[in-house]
FITORGU-58559 format. One record per atom (N, C-alpha, C): residue in three letters; chain; residue number from 1; x, y, z; atom name. Coordinates in nm, 4 decimals, padded with zeros to 6 digits. Layout:
// FITORGU-58559
+---------+--------+-----+----------+----------+----------+-------+
! residuo ! cadena ! num !       c1 !       c2 !       c3 ! atomo !
+---------+--------+-----+----------+----------+----------+-------+
!     Ala !      A ! NUM !        X !        Y !        Z !    CA !
...
+---------+--------+-----+----------+----------+----------+-------+
//
This chain:
// FITORGU-58559
+---------+--------+-----+----------+----------+----------+-------+
! residuo ! cadena ! num !       c1 !       c2 !       c3 ! atomo !
+---------+--------+-----+----------+----------+----------+-------+
!     Unk !      A !   1 !  02.0346 ! -03.3749 ! -01.4583 !     N !
!     Unk !      A !   1 !  01.9722 ! -03.2341 ! -01.4888 !    CA !
!     Unk !      A !   1 !  02.0605 ! -03.1435 ! -01.6227 !     C !
!     Unk !      A !   2 !  02.1779 ! -03.2129 ! -01.5949 !     N !
!     Unk !      A !   2 !  02.3042 ! -03.2125 ! -01.7026 !    CA !
!     Unk !      A !   2 !  02.2254 ! -03.3001 ! -01.8464 !     C !
!     Unk !      A !   3 !  02.2144 ! -03.3966 ! -01.9009 !     N !
!     Unk !      A !   3 !  02.1569 ! -03.4471 ! -01.9221 !    CA !
!     Unk !      A !   3 !  02.0304 ! -03.4410 ! -02.0067 !     C !
!     Unk !      A !   4 !  01.9177 ! -03.3535 ! -01.9243 !     N !
!     Unk !      A !   4 !  01.8631 ! -03.2773 ! -01.9501 !    CA !
!     Unk !      A !   4 !  01.8613 ! -03.1465 ! -02.0614 !     C !
!     Unk !      A !   5 !  01.9955 ! -03.1339 ! -02.0196 !     N !
!     Unk !      A !   5 !  02.0177 ! -02.9893 ! -02.0467 !    CA !
!     Unk !      A !   5 !  02.1062 ! -03.0269 ! -02.2036 !     C !
!     Unk !      A !   6 !  02.1689 ! -03.1258 ! -02.2089 !     N !
!     Unk !      A !   6 !  02.1938 ! -03.2007 ! -02.3529 !    CA !
!     Unk !      A !   6 !  02.1150 ! -03.2159 ! -02.4424 !     C !
!     Unk !      A !   7 !  02.0143 ! -03.2875 ! -02.4034 !     N !
!     Unk !      A !   7 !  01.8928 ! -03.3232 ! -02.4807 !    CA !
!     Unk !      A !   7 !  01.7993 ! -03.2475 ! -02.5275 !     C !
!     Unk !      A !   8 !  01.7902 ! -03.1530 ! -02.4774 !     N !
!     Unk !      A !   8 !  01.6888 ! -03.0147 ! -02.4913 !    CA !
!     Unk !      A !   8 !  01.8092 ! -02.9344 ! -02.6360 !     C !
!     Unk !      A !   9 !  01.9176 ! -02.8859 ! -02.6218 !     N !
!     Unk !      A !   9 !  02.0278 ! -02.8470 ! -02.7355 !    CA !
!     Unk !      A !   9 !  02.0073 ! -02.9733 ! -02.8329 !     C !
!     Unk !      A !  10 !  01.9973 ! -03.0695 ! -02.8230 !     N !
!     Unk !      A !  10 !  01.9938 ! -03.1892 ! -02.9096 !    CA !
!     Unk !      A !  10 !  01.9148 ! -03.1678 ! -03.0733 !     C !
!     Unk !      A !  11 !  01.7235 ! -03.1683 ! -02.9133 !     N !
!     Unk !      A !  11 !  01.6481 ! -03.1233 ! -03.0313 !    CA !
!     Unk !      A !  11 !  01.6805 ! -03.0105 ! -03.1331 !     C !
!     Unk !      A !  12 !  01.6823 ! -02.8938 ! -03.0362 !     N !
!     Unk !      A !  12 !  01.7644 ! -02.7667 ! -03.0998 !    CA !
!     Unk !      A !  12 !  01.8367 ! -02.7891 ! -03.2226 !     C !
!     Unk !      A !  13 !  01.9266 ! -02.8771 ! -03.2222 !     N !
!     Unk !      A !  13 !  01.9403 ! -02.8987 ! -03.3122 !    CA !
!     Unk !      A !  13 !  01.9485 ! -03.0133 ! -03.4582 !     C !
!     Unk !      A !  14 !  01.8608 ! -03.0702 ! -03.3503 !     N !
!     Unk !      A !  14 !  01.8441 ! -03.1110 ! -03.4468 !    CA !
!     Unk !      A !  14 !  01.7055 ! -03.1072 ! -03.6201 !     C !
!     Unk !      A !  15 !  01.6627 ! -03.0097 ! -03.5287 !     N !
!     Unk !      A !  15 !  01.5242 ! -02.9300 ! -03.5586 !    CA !
!     Unk !      A !  15 !  01.6137 ! -02.8060 ! -03.6714 !     C !
!     Unk !      A !  16 !  01.7082 ! -02.7201 ! -03.6632 !     N !
!     Unk !      A !  16 !  01.7672 ! -02.6174 ! -03.7241 !    CA !
!     Unk !      A !  16 !  01.8331 ! -02.6391 ! -03.8774 !     C !
!     Unk !      A !  17 !  01.8323 ! -02.7452 ! -03.8699 !     N !
!     Unk !      A !  17 !  01.8402 ! -02.7968 ! -04.0610 !    CA !
!     Unk !      A !  17 !  01.7698 ! -02.7418 ! -04.1082 !     C !
!     Unk !      A !  18 !  01.6402 ! -02.7717 ! -04.1319 !     N !
!     Unk !      A !  18 !  01.4997 ! -02.7672 ! -04.1522 !    CA !
!     Unk !      A !  18 !  01.4100 ! -02.5778 ! -04.1464 !     C !
!     Unk !      A !  19 !  01.4473 ! -02.5461 ! -04.0180 !     N !
!     Unk !      A !  19 !  01.4293 ! -02.4387 ! -04.0276 !    CA !
!     Unk !      A !  19 !  01.3649 ! -02.3320 ! -04.1614 !     C !
!     Unk !      A !  20 !  01.2609 ! -02.3086 ! -04.1698 !     N !
!     Unk !      A !  20 !  01.1608 ! -02.2547 ! -03.9956 !    CA !
!     Unk !      A !  20 !  01.0439 ! -02.3706 ! -04.0680 !     C !
!     Unk !      A !  21 !  01.1170 ! -02.4815 ! -04.1308 !     N !
!     Unk !      A !  21 !  01.0031 ! -02.6008 ! -04.1337 !    CA !
!     Unk !      A !  21 !  00.9779 ! -02.7322 ! -04.0542 !     C !
!     Unk !      A !  22 !  00.8981 ! -02.7759 ! -04.0173 !     N !
!     Unk !      A !  22 !  00.8426 ! -02.8307 ! -03.8929 !    CA !
!     Unk !      A !  22 !  00.8973 ! -03.0081 ! -03.9394 !     C !
!     Unk !      A !  23 !  00.9030 ! -03.0829 ! -03.7696 !     N !
!     Unk !      A !  23 !  00.9303 ! -03.1848 ! -03.8287 !    CA !
!     Unk !      A !  23 !  00.8625 ! -03.2692 ! -03.7810 !     C !
!     Unk !      A !  24 !  00.8418 ! -03.3634 ! -03.7910 !     N !
!     Unk !      A !  24 !  00.7162 ! -03.4761 ! -03.6944 !    CA !
!     Unk !      A !  24 !  00.8047 ! -03.5345 ! -03.5765 !     C !
!     Unk !      A !  25 !  00.7462 ! -03.5475 ! -03.4525 !     N !
!     Unk !      A !  25 !  00.7896 ! -03.5784 ! -03.3563 !    CA !
!     Unk !      A !  25 !  00.8427 ! -03.7117 ! -03.3192 !     C !
!     Unk !      A !  26 !  00.7770 ! -03.7640 ! -03.4689 !     N !
!     Unk !      A !  26 !  00.8421 ! -03.9632 ! -03.4054 !    CA !
!     Unk !      A !  26 !  00.9646 ! -03.9227 ! -03.5044 !     C !
!     Unk !      A !  27 !  00.9651 ! -03.8358 ! -03.6224 !     N !
!     Unk !      A !  27 !  01.1074 ! -03.8389 ! -03.6591 !    CA !
!     Unk !      A !  27 !  01.1994 ! -03.7819 ! -03.5941 !     C !
!     Unk !      A !  28 !  01.1767 ! -03.6845 ! -03.5282 !     N !
!     Unk !      A !  28 !  01.2620 ! -03.6700 ! -03.3726 !    CA !
!     Unk !      A !  28 !  01.2855 ! -03.7379 ! -03.3026 !     C !
!     Unk !      A !  29 !  01.2337 ! -03.8212 ! -03.2394 !     N !
!     Unk !      A !  29 !  01.2419 ! -03.9514 ! -03.1800 !    CA !
!     Unk !      A !  29 !  01.3616 ! -04.0498 ! -03.2239 !     C !
!     Unk !      A !  30 !  01.3117 ! -04.0828 ! -03.3338 !     N !
!     Unk !      A !  30 !  01.4481 ! -04.2532 ! -03.3655 !    CA !
!     Unk !      A !  30 !  01.5581 ! -04.1121 ! -03.3946 !     C !
!     Unk !      A !  31 !  01.5842 ! -03.9983 ! -03.4410 !     N !
!     Unk !      A !  31 !  01.6849 ! -03.9153 ! -03.4893 !    CA !
!     Unk !      A !  31 !  01.7893 ! -03.9131 ! -03.3837 !     C !
!     Unk !      A !  32 !  01.6780 ! -03.8614 ! -03.1823 !     N !
!     Unk !      A !  32 !  01.7678 ! -03.8708 ! -03.0831 !    CA !
!     Unk !      A !  32 !  01.7238 ! -04.0014 ! -03.0584 !     C !
!     Unk !      A !  33 !  01.7054 ! -04.1426 ! -03.0795 !     N !
!     Unk !      A !  33 !  01.7657 ! -04.2207 ! -03.0307 !    CA !
!     Unk !      A !  33 !  01.8592 ! -04.2868 ! -03.1385 !     C !
!     Unk !      A !  34 !  01.9156 ! -04.2591 ! -03.2646 !     N !
!     Unk !      A !  34 !  02.0707 ! -04.3058 ! -03.3386 !    CA !
!     Unk !      A !  34 !  02.1393 ! -04.1996 ! -03.2651 !     C !
!     Unk !      A !  35 !  02.0769 ! -04.1040 ! -03.2155 !     N !
!     Unk !      A !  35 !  02.2048 ! -04.0048 ! -03.1765 !    CA !
!     Unk !      A !  35 !  02.2215 ! -04.0855 ! -02.9744 !     C !
!     Unk !      A !  36 !  02.1533 ! -04.1420 ! -02.9847 !     N !
!     Unk !      A !  36 !  02.1572 ! -04.2834 ! -02.8059 !    CA !
!     Unk !      A !  36 !  02.1300 ! -04.1941 ! -02.6791 !     C !
!     Unk !      A !  37 !  02.0348 ! -04.1425 ! -02.7680 !     N !
!     Unk !      A !  37 !  01.9328 ! -04.0651 ! -02.6227 !    CA !
!     Unk !      A !  37 !  01.7362 ! -04.1135 ! -02.6827 !     C !
!     Unk !      A !  38 !  01.7680 ! -04.2988 ! -02.6797 !     N !
!     Unk !      A !  38 !  01.5619 ! -04.3461 ! -02.6695 !    CA !
!     Unk !      A !  38 !  01.4942 ! -04.2376 ! -02.5673 !     C !
!     Unk !      A !  39 !  01.4263 ! -04.1977 ! -02.5792 !     N !
!     Unk !      A !  39 !  01.3023 ! -04.1842 ! -02.5169 !    CA !
!     Unk !      A !  39 !  01.1658 ! -04.2160 ! -02.5758 !     C !
!     Unk !      A !  40 !  01.0658 ! -04.2168 ! -02.4396 !     N !
!     Unk !      A !  40 !  00.9042 ! -04.2752 ! -02.4841 !    CA !
!     Unk !      A !  40 !  00.8708 ! -04.1065 ! -02.5173 !     C !
!     Unk !      A !  41 !  00.7474 ! -04.1549 ! -02.5473 !     N !
!     Unk !      A !  41 !  00.6521 ! -04.0349 ! -02.6149 !    CA !
!     Unk !      A !  41 !  00.6593 ! -03.8808 ! -02.5331 !     C !
!     Unk !      A !  42 !  00.6309 ! -03.9748 ! -02.3554 !     N !
!     Unk !      A !  42 !  00.5666 ! -03.8852 ! -02.2329 !    CA !
!     Unk !      A !  42 !  00.7137 ! -03.8286 ! -02.1943 !     C !
!     Unk !      A !  43 !  00.8642 ! -03.8749 ! -02.2021 !     N !
!     Unk !      A !  43 !  00.9324 ! -03.7162 ! -02.1998 !    CA !
!     Unk !      A !  43 !  00.9431 ! -03.6943 ! -02.3160 !     C !
!     Unk !      A !  44 !  00.9412 ! -03.6980 ! -02.4223 !     N !
!     Unk !      A !  44 !  00.9688 ! -03.6273 ! -02.5752 !    CA !
!     Unk !      A !  44 !  00.8783 ! -03.5308 ! -02.5378 !     C !
!     Unk !      A !  45 !  00.7102 ! -03.5965 ! -02.4605 !     N !
!     Unk !      A !  45 !  00.6342 ! -03.4295 ! -02.4523 !    CA !
!     Unk !      A !  45 !  00.6750 ! -03.4007 ! -02.3378 !     C !
!     Unk !      A !  46 !  00.7895 ! -03.3740 ! -02.2676 !     N !
!     Unk !      A !  46 !  00.8541 ! -03.3266 ! -02.1674 !    CA !
!     Unk !      A !  46 !  00.9419 ! -03.2602 ! -02.1591 !     C !
!     Unk !      A !  47 !  01.0212 ! -03.2680 ! -02.3062 !     N !
!     Unk !      A !  47 !  01.1254 ! -03.2022 ! -02.3566 !    CA !
!     Unk !      A !  47 !  01.0659 ! -03.0995 ! -02.4448 !     C !
!     Unk !      A !  48 !  00.9848 ! -03.0830 ! -02.5464 !     N !
!     Unk !      A !  48 !  00.8975 ! -03.0459 ! -02.6216 !    CA !
!     Unk !      A !  48 !  00.8391 ! -02.9626 ! -02.5497 !     C !
!     Unk !      A !  49 !  00.7958 ! -02.9450 ! -02.4446 !     N !
!     Unk !      A !  49 !  00.6480 ! -02.8236 ! -02.3335 !    CA !
!     Unk !      A !  49 !  00.7681 ! -02.7209 ! -02.2536 !     C !
!     Unk !      A !  50 !  00.9242 ! -02.7757 ! -02.2494 !     N !
!     Unk !      A !  50 !  00.9484 ! -02.7175 ! -02.1533 !    CA !
!     Unk !      A !  50 !  01.0168 ! -02.5991 ! -02.2895 !     C !
!     Unk !      A !  51 !  01.0551 ! -02.6859 ! -02.3613 !     N !
!     Unk !      A !  51 !  01.1177 ! -02.5001 ! -02.4991 !    CA !
!     Unk !      A !  51 !  01.0133 ! -02.5028 ! -02.5314 !     C !
!     Unk !      A !  52 !  00.9006 ! -02.5857 ! -02.5715 !     N !
!     Unk !      A !  52 !  00.8009 ! -02.4312 ! -02.6300 !    CA !
!     Unk !      A !  52 !  00.7886 ! -02.3533 ! -02.5116 !     C !
!     Unk !      A !  53 !  00.7592 ! -02.3886 ! -02.3688 !     N !
!     Unk !      A !  53 !  00.7301 ! -02.2545 ! -02.2711 !    CA !
!     Unk !      A !  53 !  00.7981 ! -02.1549 ! -02.2734 !     C !
!     Unk !      A !  54 !  00.9898 ! -02.2047 ! -02.3200 !     N !
!     Unk !      A !  54 !  01.1402 ! -02.0578 ! -02.3551 !    CA !
!     Unk !      A !  54 !  01.0991 ! -02.0145 ! -02.4535 !     C !
!     Unk !      A !  55 !  01.0152 ! -02.0292 ! -02.5581 !     N !
!     Unk !      A !  55 !  01.0190 ! -01.9255 ! -02.6860 !    CA !
!     Unk !      A !  55 !  01.0963 ! -02.0533 ! -02.8202 !     C !
!     Unk !      A !  56 !  01.1270 ! -02.1228 ! -02.7769 !     N !
!     Unk !      A !  56 !  01.2331 ! -02.1945 ! -02.8506 !    CA !
!     Unk !      A !  56 !  01.1442 ! -02.3231 ! -02.9621 !     C !
!     Unk !      A !  57 !  01.0757 ! -02.3174 ! -02.9990 !     N !
!     Unk !      A !  57 !  00.9723 ! -02.4106 ! -03.1455 !    CA !
!     Unk !      A !  57 !  00.8733 ! -02.4079 ! -03.0810 !     C !
!     Unk !      A !  58 !  00.7964 ! -02.4733 ! -03.1855 !     N !
!     Unk !      A !  58 !  00.6802 ! -02.3943 ! -03.1875 !    CA !
!     Unk !      A !  58 !  00.6182 ! -02.5659 ! -03.2376 !     C !
!     Unk !      A !  59 !  00.4959 ! -02.6297 ! -03.1526 !     N !
!     Unk !      A !  59 !  00.4232 ! -02.7461 ! -03.1502 !    CA !
!     Unk !      A !  59 !  00.2721 ! -02.7218 ! -03.2817 !     C !
!     Unk !      A !  60 !  00.2812 ! -02.7929 ! -03.3676 !     N !
!     Unk !      A !  60 !  00.1549 ! -02.7861 ! -03.3748 !    CA !
!     Unk !      A !  60 !  00.0902 ! -02.9537 ! -03.4272 !     C !
!     Unk !      A !  61 ! -00.0770 ! -02.9862 ! -03.3892 !     N !
!     Unk !      A !  61 ! -00.0952 ! -03.1192 ! -03.3882 !    CA !
!     Unk !      A !  61 ! -00.1747 ! -03.1651 ! -03.4699 !     C !
!     Unk !      A !  62 ! -00.1603 ! -03.2366 ! -03.5918 !     N !
!     Unk !      A !  62 ! -00.2841 ! -03.2003 ! -03.7535 !    CA !
!     Unk !      A !  62 ! -00.3505 ! -03.3616 ! -03.6196 !     C !
!     Unk !      A !  63 ! -00.4394 ! -03.3089 ! -03.6240 !     N !
!     Unk !      A !  63 ! -00.5940 ! -03.3537 ! -03.6027 !    CA !
!     Unk !      A !  63 ! -00.6649 ! -03.4364 ! -03.7135 !     C !
!     Unk !      A !  64 ! -00.6513 ! -03.5706 ! -03.6002 !     N !
!     Unk !      A !  64 ! -00.7173 ! -03.6728 ! -03.7525 !    CA !
!     Unk !      A !  64 ! -00.6516 ! -03.7386 ! -03.7728 !     C !
!     Unk !      A !  65 ! -00.5841 ! -03.7493 ! -03.8078 !     N !
!     Unk !      A !  65 ! -00.3642 ! -03.7793 ! -03.8263 !    CA !
!     Unk !      A !  65 ! -00.3033 ! -03.8078 ! -03.7081 !     C !
!     Unk !      A !  66 ! -00.3295 ! -03.7740 ! -03.5643 !     N !
!     Unk !      A !  66 ! -00.1833 ! -03.8107 ! -03.4935 !    CA !
!     Unk !      A !  66 ! -00.0916 ! -03.7841 ! -03.4914 !     C !
!     Unk !      A !  67 ! -00.0409 ! -03.6646 ! -03.5438 !     N !
!     Unk !      A !  67 !  00.0805 ! -03.6330 ! -03.6133 !    CA !
!     Unk !      A !  67 !  00.1218 ! -03.4806 ! -03.5027 !     C !
!     Unk !      A !  68 !  00.1909 ! -03.5201 ! -03.4973 !     N !
!     Unk !      A !  68 !  00.2519 ! -03.3677 ! -03.3440 !    CA !
!     Unk !      A !  68 !  00.3570 ! -03.2881 ! -03.4324 !     C !
!     Unk !      A !  69 !  00.3630 ! -03.2199 ! -03.4811 !     N !
!     Unk !      A !  69 !  00.4569 ! -03.1407 ! -03.6034 !    CA !
!     Unk !      A !  69 !  00.5937 ! -03.0555 ! -03.4643 !     C !
!     Unk !      A !  70 !  00.6829 ! -03.0119 ! -03.4929 !     N !
!     Unk !      A !  70 !  00.7898 ! -02.9436 ! -03.4347 !    CA !
!     Unk !      A !  70 !  00.8531 ! -02.8337 ! -03.4901 !     C !
!     Unk !      A !  71 !  00.9072 ! -02.7302 ! -03.4695 !     N !
!     Unk !      A !  71 !  00.9637 ! -02.6133 ! -03.5452 !    CA !
!     Unk !      A !  71 !  01.0478 ! -02.5961 ! -03.4763 !     C !
!     Unk !      A !  72 !  01.1520 ! -02.5409 ! -03.4820 !     N !
!     Unk !      A !  72 !  01.2461 ! -02.4910 ! -03.4714 !    CA !
!     Unk !      A !  72 !  01.2050 ! -02.2517 ! -03.4404 !     C !
!     Unk !      A !  73 !  01.2504 ! -02.1874 ! -03.3919 !     N !
!     Unk !      A !  73 !  01.2374 ! -02.0697 ! -03.3826 !    CA !
!     Unk !      A !  73 !  01.2955 ! -01.9571 ! -03.4265 !     C !
!     Unk !      A !  74 !  01.2981 ! -01.8641 ! -03.4160 !     N !
!     Unk !      A !  74 !  01.4222 ! -01.7609 ! -03.4728 !    CA !
!     Unk !      A !  74 !  01.4967 ! -01.7515 ! -03.2988 !     C !
!     Unk !      A !  75 !  01.4197 ! -01.7493 ! -03.1691 !     N !
!     Unk !      A !  75 !  01.4804 ! -01.7742 ! -03.0062 !    CA !
!     Unk !      A !  75 !  01.5473 ! -01.9111 ! -02.9788 !     C !
!     Unk !      A !  76 !  01.5045 ! -01.9960 ! -03.0784 !     N !
!     Unk !      A !  76 !  01.5708 ! -02.1199 ! -03.0768 !    CA !
!     Unk !      A !  76 !  01.7555 ! -02.1044 ! -03.1720 !     C !
!     Unk !      A !  77 !  01.7250 ! -02.0328 ! -03.2405 !     N !
!     Unk !      A !  77 !  01.8634 ! -02.0576 ! -03.3381 !    CA !
!     Unk !      A !  77 !  01.9075 ! -01.9552 ! -03.2613 !     C !
!     Unk !      A !  78 !  01.8852 ! -01.8246 ! -03.2214 !     N !
!     Unk !      A !  78 !  01.9493 ! -01.7716 ! -03.1508 !    CA !
!     Unk !      A !  78 !  02.0216 ! -01.8402 ! -02.9904 !     C !
!     Unk !      A !  79 !  01.9999 ! -01.8790 ! -02.9412 !     N !
!     Unk !      A !  79 !  02.0151 ! -01.9487 ! -02.8292 !    CA !
!     Unk !      A !  79 !  02.1064 ! -02.0729 ! -02.9252 !     C !
!     Unk !      A !  80 !  02.0733 ! -02.1619 ! -03.0445 !     N !
!     Unk !      A !  80 !  02.2075 ! -02.2392 ! -03.0567 !    CA !
!     Unk !      A !  80 !  02.3278 ! -02.1340 ! -03.1107 !     C !
!     Unk !      A !  81 !  02.2799 ! -02.0284 ! -03.1451 !     N !
!     Unk !      A !  81 !  02.4195 ! -01.9868 ! -03.2104 !    CA !
!     Unk !      A !  81 !  02.5078 ! -01.9084 ! -03.0580 !     C !
!     Unk !      A !  82 !  02.4327 ! -01.8907 ! -03.0103 !     N !
!     Unk !      A !  82 !  02.4888 ! -01.8514 ! -02.8441 !    CA !
!     Unk !      A !  82 !  02.4277 ! -01.6690 ! -02.8167 !     C !
!     Unk !      A !  83 !  02.4000 ! -01.6157 ! -02.9192 !     N !
!     Unk !      A !  83 !  02.3614 ! -01.5104 ! -02.9060 !    CA !
!     Unk !      A !  83 !  02.2240 ! -01.5119 ! -02.8209 !     C !
!     Unk !      A !  84 !  02.1779 ! -01.6121 ! -02.7182 !     N !
!     Unk !      A !  84 !  02.0815 ! -01.6017 ! -02.6202 !    CA !
!     Unk !      A !  84 !  02.1662 ! -01.7028 ! -02.5293 !     C !
!     Unk !      A !  85 !  02.1292 ! -01.6565 ! -02.3869 !     N !
!     Unk !      A !  85 !  02.2126 ! -01.7586 ! -02.3046 !    CA !
!     Unk !      A !  85 !  02.1040 ! -01.8481 ! -02.2273 !     C !
!     Unk !      A !  86 !  02.1108 ! -01.9109 ! -02.2442 !     N !
!     Unk !      A !  86 !  01.9683 ! -02.0370 ! -02.1460 !    CA !
!     Unk !      A !  86 !  02.0775 ! -02.1366 ! -02.0703 !     C !
!     Unk !      A !  87 !  02.0708 ! -02.1495 ! -01.9685 !     N !
!     Unk !      A !  87 !  02.1281 ! -02.2542 ! -01.8858 !    CA !
!     Unk !      A !  87 !  02.0336 ! -02.3414 ! -01.8142 !     C !
!     Unk !      A !  88 !  01.9859 ! -02.3946 ! -01.8856 !     N !
!     Unk !      A !  88 !  01.8553 ! -02.5086 ! -01.9083 !    CA !
!     Unk !      A !  88 !  01.8774 ! -02.5875 ! -02.0486 !     C !
!     Unk !      A !  89 !  01.9438 ! -02.5454 ! -02.1677 !     N !
!     Unk !      A !  89 !  01.9428 ! -02.5914 ! -02.3028 !    CA !
!     Unk !      A !  89 !  02.1294 ! -02.5829 ! -02.2996 !     C !
!     Unk !      A !  90 !  02.2051 ! -02.6887 ! -02.3288 !     N !
!     Unk !      A !  90 !  02.3360 ! -02.7314 ! -02.3508 !    CA !
!     Unk !      A !  90 !  02.4164 ! -02.7110 ! -02.2611 !     C !
!     Unk !      A !  91 !  02.4381 ! -02.6857 ! -02.1474 !     N !
!     Unk !      A !  91 !  02.5087 ! -02.6229 ! -02.0668 !    CA !
!     Unk !      A !  91 !  02.5963 ! -02.7877 ! -02.0245 !     C !
!     Unk !      A !  92 !  02.7445 ! -02.7658 ! -02.0999 !     N !
!     Unk !      A !  92 !  02.8130 ! -02.9094 ! -02.0281 !    CA !
!     Unk !      A !  92 !  02.9029 ! -02.8735 ! -01.9162 !     C !
!     Unk !      A !  93 !  02.9360 ! -03.0129 ! -01.8840 !     N !
!     Unk !      A !  93 !  03.0606 ! -03.0156 ! -01.7841 !    CA !
!     Unk !      A !  93 !  03.1886 ! -02.9152 ! -01.7651 !     C !
+---------+--------+-----+----------+----------+----------+-------+
//
């Protein structure tokens, strides 16, 4: 549970410098792997689905190119900045 919260926060942190521009999910997966959190495409899809349902990210599929782009939203930035509290994102021990 704590690991999932940490990974969700790391995803938002990785996306925040590029706001409002999107990032390819393959690059995001590589970034997380470099931080010590390697994951499968399925795991990444589950984390992104959770964050999208909360309104913290947007997902865009580029048809014909097999590319999925992800971008942090203003709500996602608010979570990172502490203006919105979500116990499912970033709760530390």
